C-alpha positions as CSV (number, residue, x, y, z in Angstrom):
1,M,47.2,121.2,-6.5
2,A,47.8,118.1,-4.3
3,T,48.4,115.4,-6.0
4,R,46.6,112.0,-4.7
5,P,48.5,110.2,-2.1
6,P,49.3,113.4,0.2
7,L,45.5,113.6,0.3
8,R,46.1,110.1,2.7
9,R,45.5,111.1,6.0
10,R,48.5,110.3,8.4
11,R,46.4,109.6,11.3
12,R,43.8,107.5,12.5
13,T,41.4,109.4,14.6
14,K,39.3,111.5,12.1
15,I,37.7,115.0,12.1
16,I,34.7,116.6,11.6
17,A,34.3,120.2,10.8
18,T,31.1,122.5,11.1
19,L,30.3,124.7,8.1
20,G,28.8,128.0,8.8
21,P,29.0,131.8,7.4
22,A,32.4,131.6,8.4
23,S,33.1,128.0,6.0
24,S,30.6,128.5,3.3
25,S,32.3,129.1,-0.1
26,A,34.1,126.4,-1.9
27,E,37.1,127.9,-1.6
28,V,37.1,127.8,2.4
29,I,35.6,124.2,2.1
30,E,38.5,123.3,-0.2
31,R,41.1,124.4,2.6
32,L,39.0,122.9,5.1
33,F,39.2,119.3,3.5
34,R,42.8,119.9,2.7
35,A,44.0,120.7,6.2
36,G,42.6,117.6,7.3
37,A,38.4,117.5,7.7
38,D,37.6,114.0,6.6
39,V,33.7,115.1,7.6
40,F,31.6,118.0,7.3
41,R,28.6,118.6,9.9
42,L,25.8,121.0,8.5
43,N,24.1,122.4,11.1
44,F,20.3,122.8,10.9
45,S,19.6,125.0,13.8
46,H,21.0,127.3,11.5
47,G,19.9,128.2,7.7
48,S,17.6,127.4,5.2
49,H,17.4,124.5,3.4
50,E,19.0,126.3,0.3
51,D,21.9,127.2,1.9
52,H,22.1,123.5,3.4
53,A,22.2,122.2,-0.4
54,A,24.3,124.8,-1.5
55,R,26.9,123.3,0.9
56,I,26.4,119.6,-0.2
57,A,26.6,120.5,-3.3
58,T,30.0,122.7,-2.6
59,I,31.1,119.0,-1.2
60,R,30.0,116.4,-4.0
61,A,31.9,118.9,-6.2
62,L,34.8,118.6,-4.0
63,E,34.7,114.8,-3.8
64,E,34.6,114.8,-7.1
65,K,37.9,116.4,-7.8
66,V,40.0,115.2,-4.9
67,G,38.9,111.9,-6.2
68,R,38.5,110.7,-2.3
69,P,34.8,110.3,-0.4
70,I,33.9,112.7,2.0
71,G,31.2,112.5,4.6
72,I,28.0,114.6,5.5
73,L,26.4,115.2,8.9
74,A,23.3,116.8,9.3
75,D,22.6,118.0,12.7
76,V,18.8,118.0,13.1
77,Q,18.0,120.6,16.0
78,G,15.0,118.8,18.0
79,P,12.9,120.6,20.3
80,K,14.2,123.3,21.9
81,L,12.6,124.2,25.1
82,R,12.5,128.1,26.1
83,V,11.1,131.1,28.5
84,G,8.8,133.4,26.5
85,K,9.4,137.1,26.5
86,F,9.3,139.7,29.1
87,Q,8.2,143.4,28.9
88,A,11.9,145.0,29.2
89,G,13.6,142.4,27.7
90,R,15.0,141.2,30.4
91,V,14.8,140.9,34.0
92,Q,17.5,140.4,37.4
93,L,16.6,137.0,39.5
94,Q,18.0,137.3,43.2
95,T,19.2,134.6,44.8
96,G,16.4,133.2,47.3
97,Q,13.6,135.2,45.8
98,S,10.3,133.3,44.4
99,F,9.5,133.0,40.5
100,R,6.7,131.4,38.8
101,L,6.8,129.2,35.4
102,D,3.0,129.6,33.7
103,L,1.9,128.8,30.4
104,S,0.2,132.8,30.3
105,P,1.6,134.6,27.0
106,T,1.6,138.0,28.8
107,P,5.4,139.2,28.5
108,G,7.4,139.0,32.3
109,D,8.7,140.7,34.8
110,V,10.9,140.1,38.1
111,R,7.6,137.4,39.4
112,R,7.2,135.8,36.3
113,V,7.3,134.7,32.4
114,Q,5.6,131.9,30.8
115,L,7.1,128.5,30.1
116,P,5.3,128.0,27.0
117,H,6.5,124.0,27.8
118,P,2.7,122.3,29.6
119,E,4.8,119.0,29.4
120,I,7.8,120.4,31.5
121,I,5.1,121.7,34.0
122,Q,3.5,118.1,33.8
123,A,6.6,115.9,34.3
124,A,8.3,118.4,36.7
125,G,7.9,117.4,40.6
126,I,8.7,118.9,44.4
127,G,12.0,120.1,44.3
128,T,13.0,119.6,40.3
129,T,16.1,121.5,39.7
130,L,15.0,123.8,35.9
131,L,18.3,125.7,35.2
132,L,17.9,128.3,32.3
133,D,20.6,130.0,30.2
134,D,23.2,127.0,29.9
135,G,22.6,126.4,33.4
136,K,23.6,130.2,34.5
137,L,20.4,130.4,36.7
138,R,19.3,127.4,39.2
139,L,15.5,127.2,40.1
140,R,14.1,124.1,42.1
141,V,10.4,123.8,42.0
142,T,8.6,124.3,45.4
143,H,4.9,124.4,44.4
144,K,3.2,122.7,41.4
145,R,0.0,123.5,39.6
146,E,-1.8,122.2,36.5
147,D,-1.0,125.8,34.8
148,H,2.3,127.1,36.6
149,L,5.3,125.6,38.9
150,E,6.7,127.7,41.3
151,T,10.1,128.0,42.3
152,L,13.1,129.3,44.7
153,V,16.0,130.8,42.4
154,V,19.0,128.5,44.0
155,V,21.2,130.9,42.0
156,G,20.1,134.0,40.6
157,G,21.6,136.2,37.8
158,P,20.0,138.1,34.5
159,L,17.7,136.4,32.5
160,S,16.3,137.4,28.9
161,D,14.0,137.0,26.1
162,R,13.8,133.3,24.8
163,K,16.5,132.2,27.1
164,G,16.9,128.4,27.5
165,V,15.6,125.9,29.9
166,N,17.0,122.3,31.1
167,V,15.4,119.7,33.0
168,P,18.2,117.5,34.1
169,D,16.4,115.1,36.9
170,V,13.0,113.9,35.1
171,V,12.2,112.6,31.4
172,L,10.6,114.6,29.4
173,P,7.6,113.2,27.4
174,I,8.6,114.8,24.6
175,P,9.8,113.2,20.9
176,A,13.3,114.0,19.9
177,L,12.4,114.7,16.2
178,T,10.3,118.1,15.8
179,E,8.0,118.9,13.2
180,K,10.8,121.1,11.6
181,D,13.2,118.2,11.9
182,R,11.1,115.8,10.0
183,I,10.5,118.8,7.1
184,D,14.1,118.5,7.5
185,L,14.4,114.7,7.7
186,D,12.8,114.4,4.1
187,F,14.9,117.1,2.7
188,V,18.7,115.8,4.2
189,L,17.3,111.7,3.0
190,D,17.0,113.1,-0.8
191,Q,20.0,114.9,-0.7
192,G,21.8,111.6,0.3
193,V,23.5,112.3,3.4
194,E,25.4,110.1,5.2
195,Y,24.5,110.5,8.9
196,I,21.9,112.3,10.9
197,G,23.0,114.0,14.3
198,L,19.8,112.8,16.8
199,S,19.2,115.6,19.0
200,F,17.5,115.2,22.4
201,V,18.0,111.7,22.9
202,Q,15.7,110.2,25.9
203,R,14.9,106.9,25.4
204,P,16.1,104.0,22.7
205,E,12.2,104.6,21.4
206,D,13.7,108.3,20.1
207,V,16.0,106.1,18.2
208,I,14.1,103.8,16.5
209,E,11.8,106.2,15.0
210,A,14.6,107.9,13.6
211,K,15.7,105.0,12.2
212,Q,12.3,104.1,10.6
213,I,12.3,107.5,9.1
214,A,16.0,106.9,7.7
215,A,15.5,103.7,6.1
216,G,18.6,102.5,5.8
217,R,19.7,105.4,3.4
218,A,21.5,107.5,6.5
219,W,23.7,106.3,9.6
220,I,21.7,107.9,12.5
221,M,24.4,109.5,14.9
222,V,22.8,109.5,18.6
223,K,23.7,112.5,20.5
224,M,24.4,112.2,24.0
225,E,23.5,115.6,25.5
226,K,21.0,114.5,29.0
227,P,21.8,112.6,31.7
228,Q,18.8,110.1,31.1
229,A,20.6,109.2,27.6
230,V,23.5,108.3,29.5
231,E,21.4,106.2,32.1
232,N,19.8,104.2,29.1
233,L,23.5,104.3,27.5
234,D,23.7,100.7,26.9
235,A,19.8,100.5,24.9
236,I,20.4,103.5,23.0
237,L,23.4,102.2,21.5
238,A,22.0,98.9,20.4
239,E,19.9,101.0,18.1
240,A,21.9,103.6,16.7
241,D,24.9,103.1,14.1
242,C,27.0,105.6,15.8
243,V,27.4,108.0,18.6
244,M,28.6,111.5,19.8
245,V,29.8,112.8,22.8
246,A,28.4,116.3,23.0
247,R,29.8,117.7,25.7
248,G,28.1,121.1,25.6
249,D,24.7,120.4,26.7
250,L,26.0,117.4,28.8
251,G,27.9,120.0,30.9
252,V,24.6,121.6,31.6
253,E,22.8,119.2,32.6
254,C,25.3,117.1,34.4
255,P,28.2,118.0,37.2
256,P,31.3,119.1,35.6
257,E,32.9,116.9,37.5
258,E,31.0,114.2,35.8
259,V,31.4,114.9,32.4
260,P,35.1,113.5,31.5
261,L,33.3,110.1,33.1
262,I,30.8,109.8,31.3
263,Q,33.1,110.4,28.3
264,K,35.0,107.9,28.5
265,Q,32.3,105.7,29.1
266,I,30.6,106.4,26.4
267,V,33.6,105.9,23.9
268,R,34.4,102.6,26.1
269,A,30.4,101.5,25.2
270,A,30.6,102.2,21.7
271,R,34.0,100.3,21.1
272,L,33.3,97.8,22.8
273,L,30.3,97.3,20.0
274,G,32.3,98.4,17.5
275,K,30.4,101.9,16.9
276,P,31.8,104.7,15.8
277,V,31.9,107.4,18.2
278,V,32.7,111.1,18.4
279,V,33.5,113.6,21.2
280,A,32.2,117.0,20.5
281,T,31.6,120.8,21.6
282,Q,34.3,123.3,22.7
283,M,37.1,121.0,21.9
284,L,39.0,124.4,20.4
285,E,36.9,127.3,21.7
286,S,39.2,129.6,22.1
287,M,40.1,129.6,18.2
288,I,37.0,130.9,17.5
289,T,38.8,134.2,18.1
290,A,42.4,133.2,18.9
291,P,44.6,131.4,15.7
292,S,46.1,129.3,18.5
293,P,44.6,126.9,20.9
294,T,45.3,126.8,24.8
295,R,47.4,124.5,25.9
296,A,44.2,122.9,27.8
297,E,42.3,122.5,25.0
298,A,45.3,120.9,22.8
299,Q,45.4,118.7,26.1
300,D,41.4,117.5,25.6
301,V,42.1,116.6,22.1
302,A,45.1,114.5,23.0
303,T,42.3,113.1,25.3
304,A,39.7,112.2,23.3
305,V,42.2,110.2,20.9
306,F,44.4,108.6,24.2
307,D,40.4,107.6,24.6
308,G,40.2,105.6,21.7
309,A,37.4,108.1,20.1
310,D,36.8,107.8,16.5
311,C,36.5,111.3,15.7
312,V,36.7,114.2,17.1
313,M,34.5,117.3,16.1
314,L,35.2,121.1,15.5
315,S,31.7,123.3,16.1
316,A,31.9,127.3,16.2
317,E,35.5,127.0,14.9
318,T,35.3,126.5,11.6
319,A,31.7,127.2,11.0
320,A,32.1,131.3,13.0
321,G,35.0,131.4,13.8
322,Q,37.8,134.2,12.7
323,F,40.2,130.8,12.1
324,P,38.9,128.1,10.6
325,F,41.6,126.6,8.6
326,E,43.5,127.2,11.8
327,A,41.3,125.2,13.5
328,V,41.1,122.2,11.4
329,N,44.7,122.6,10.9
330,I,46.3,122.6,14.5
331,M,43.7,119.8,15.5
332,D,45.1,117.1,12.5
333,R,48.6,118.2,14.1
334,I,47.6,117.2,17.6
335,V,46.0,114.0,17.1
336,A,48.7,113.2,14.5
337,R,51.5,113.7,17.1
338,V,49.2,111.8,20.2
339,E,49.2,109.1,17.5
340,Q,53.0,109.0,17.2
341,D,53.3,108.3,21.1
342,P,54.6,104.8,22.0
343,D,52.0,105.3,25.1
344,W,49.3,106.2,22.4
345,R,49.9,102.5,21.0
346,R,50.2,100.5,24.7
347,L,46.8,102.2,26.1
348,T,45.0,101.1,22.6
349,D,45.9,97.8,22.3
350,A,45.2,96.9,26.4
351,A,41.8,99.0,25.2
352,R,41.1,96.3,23.0
353,P,37.9,94.4,23.7
354,A,37.6,90.6,23.3
355,P,36.2,89.4,19.8
356,E,32.8,88.9,18.8
357,K,32.2,85.7,18.9
358,N,31.6,84.7,15.6
359,S,33.6,84.1,12.4
360,A,33.6,87.6,11.1
361,G,34.9,88.9,14.3
362,A,37.3,85.6,14.2
363,I,38.5,86.9,11.0
364,A,38.6,90.7,12.2
365,A,40.6,90.2,14.7
366,A,43.1,87.5,13.3
367,A,43.7,89.7,10.3
368,R,45.0,92.5,12.9
369,Q,47.2,90.1,14.4
370,V,48.4,88.5,11.4
371,A,49.5,91.9,10.2
372,Q,50.9,92.9,13.4
373,T,52.7,90.0,13.2
374,I,54.5,90.6,9.0
375,E,54.8,94.0,9.8
376,A,51.8,94.5,6.9
377,E,51.8,98.1,5.3
378,A,48.1,97.7,5.5
379,I,44.7,96.0,5.7
380,A,42.8,95.9,2.9
381,T,39.5,94.9,3.6
382,F,36.5,94.7,0.7
383,T,32.9,95.3,2.1
384,S,29.3,96.2,0.7
385,T,27.8,97.6,3.7
386,G,30.7,98.7,5.6
387,S,30.2,95.6,8.2
388,T,33.7,94.1,7.4
389,M,35.7,97.3,8.0
390,L,33.8,98.6,11.5
391,R,35.2,95.2,12.8
392,V,38.5,95.5,11.6
393,A,38.6,99.5,13.0
394,R,37.5,97.9,16.2
395,E,40.6,95.8,16.5
396,R,42.5,99.4,16.1
397,P,45.3,97.7,14.1
398,S,49.1,99.2,14.1
399,C,48.8,99.6,10.3
400,P,46.2,101.5,7.8
401,I,43.0,99.8,7.0
402,L,42.2,100.6,3.3
403,G,38.2,100.1,3.0
404,L,37.4,99.3,-0.4
405,T,33.8,99.1,-1.3
406,A,31.7,99.8,-4.9
407,S,29.5,101.4,-3.4
408,M,29.6,105.1,-2.7
409,Q,26.9,105.4,0.3
410,T,29.3,102.8,2.0
411,A,32.8,104.6,1.2
412,R,31.2,108.1,2.8
413,R,29.8,106.3,5.6
414,M,33.4,105.1,6.4
415,A,34.6,109.0,6.8
416,V,34.1,108.9,10.3
417,V,35.4,105.3,11.2
418,W,38.9,105.2,13.2
419,G,41.5,104.3,10.6
420,V,39.7,103.5,7.0
421,H,41.3,105.1,4.0
422,P,38.1,104.5,2.0
423,M,38.3,103.8,-1.6
424,M,35.8,102.7,-4.3
425,T,36.0,100.3,-6.5
426,V,34.3,97.9,-8.9
427,E,32.3,94.6,-8.7
428,L,35.0,91.8,-7.9
429,H,33.8,88.0,-8.5
430,S,36.6,86.1,-7.4
431,M,39.6,85.9,-4.9
432,T,41.9,86.4,-7.3
433,D,40.1,89.5,-8.2
434,M,40.1,90.5,-5.1
435,V,43.5,90.3,-3.9
436,A,45.0,91.4,-6.9
437,K,42.7,94.8,-6.6
438,A,43.9,95.2,-2.9
439,I,47.5,95.6,-3.6
440,R,47.5,97.9,-6.7
441,A,45.3,100.1,-4.5
442,A,48.0,99.6,-1.9
443,S,50.5,100.7,-4.1
444,Q,48.4,103.2,-6.0
445,E,47.0,105.0,-2.8
446,G,51.2,105.4,-1.4
447,F,50.3,102.2,1.7
448,A,52.9,99.8,0.1
449,K,55.4,99.4,-2.3
450,A,57.0,96.4,-4.1
451,G,57.6,93.3,-1.9
452,D,55.6,95.1,1.1
453,E,53.0,92.8,2.4
454,V,49.3,93.4,2.7
455,V,46.4,91.7,5.1
456,V,43.0,91.0,2.7
457,T,39.7,90.4,4.1
458,A,36.5,89.6,2.6
459,G,33.1,87.7,2.4
460,V,32.9,84.7,0.2
461,P,30.8,84.5,-1.8
462,F,30.8,88.2,-2.8
463,G,28.8,90.5,-2.6
464,T,26.4,88.8,0.5
465,P,26.1,91.4,3.6
466,G,27.7,89.6,6.5
467,T,29.9,87.0,5.1
468,T,33.8,88.7,6.1
469,N,35.2,84.7,6.5
470,A,38.7,85.1,4.2
471,L,42.0,86.3,4.8
472,R,45.0,86.2,2.5
473,V,48.4,87.7,3.1
474,A,49.7,89.3,-0.6
475,I,52.5,90.7,-1.5
476,V,53.1,94.2,-3.7
477,K,54.6,93.3,-7.0
């Protein structure tokens, strides 16, 4: 087995791998971690609580084995809007024909089908667009009644039982959390996961509700997948702990030409606030069935890294694909290669936001500048809640960030944060202890050798959250 120092990542941008039928065994999960996965995603649209509990136990056992904190993202399903069933299982809708969506449970035909969501009928208006089957079919509302919508088929095609419905034009009066989601949340919060993936977010109130349920036990990772969420981006990010650019659903509800710009907009806004941002969906889609990605997919991953994302994510590639290890391995290689490029560093420096106008922000900015000036091997940060690490990561320093904390919860949460190598340590009570621990950790973890310099930041008095106010330069003995 690999010794501890080689488990140190040679890149700043983190990787999330989704677990599923192709990646449920302890052996495969360990291979994915060693290949580069920093966080594992559990998709609660599939699988039982028993399945997910077994995977969480496997990840925690691996964490104990390798001595490195590993993050777990529990992605709850959210509302699923679907049409009903058809008499023959499917129909062929012709462009230009009329088609009714109603509340009747009677199996549908080529003229009508059930839409078991009165909220959509209530919210829609004349001219509202409805997208069916991931946007393959497009309808436009022409008449509205209390119990049905008459539509014109703008783009036709085959439509089968229980296909999804998207309504990009209006805010739907539907909460982001369903009853199933609440049951799943109770389960995963008791299991101690680090992040909750929140789907179907439209308003900041959706995030506030989830945070109240989590009550600090997990970070809320908002999935930006609806145009309404993008319109409310600043208000939603103000409430969120971290954010995911969920490009699959965005690509259904938004014009394809807008999605790359929306990705950059979300990454830029999250970086300004110093909140972790994940770019997700279809990054290496062809690797579900192929052992290597297309050149366009490699470029897509590279673009997310150039944009400044904290993390990139694999979905079906590792959950159900034929080559889960290869997908993580090549993503790791792409990210590491981009970060070696001089243009990446120039763009990263050029996109750095101005320091926050407080002492903690000033110390973080100073730590980055001092480390760059003296060519320090690492910035060691001590934190109880992770706020110091987030501030230093916001600066995107050229050297690694060694994140030291006495809280396992905080160490695991840092697994998604750019550039942070999280480590557990004991509670410290003096500046002398802190400096000694920092240089010892930098040496043991392979960041620095005798004679190298390490920049150290912390808050005094120790153990008080949000008091980043101290900066030292230490020499490794």
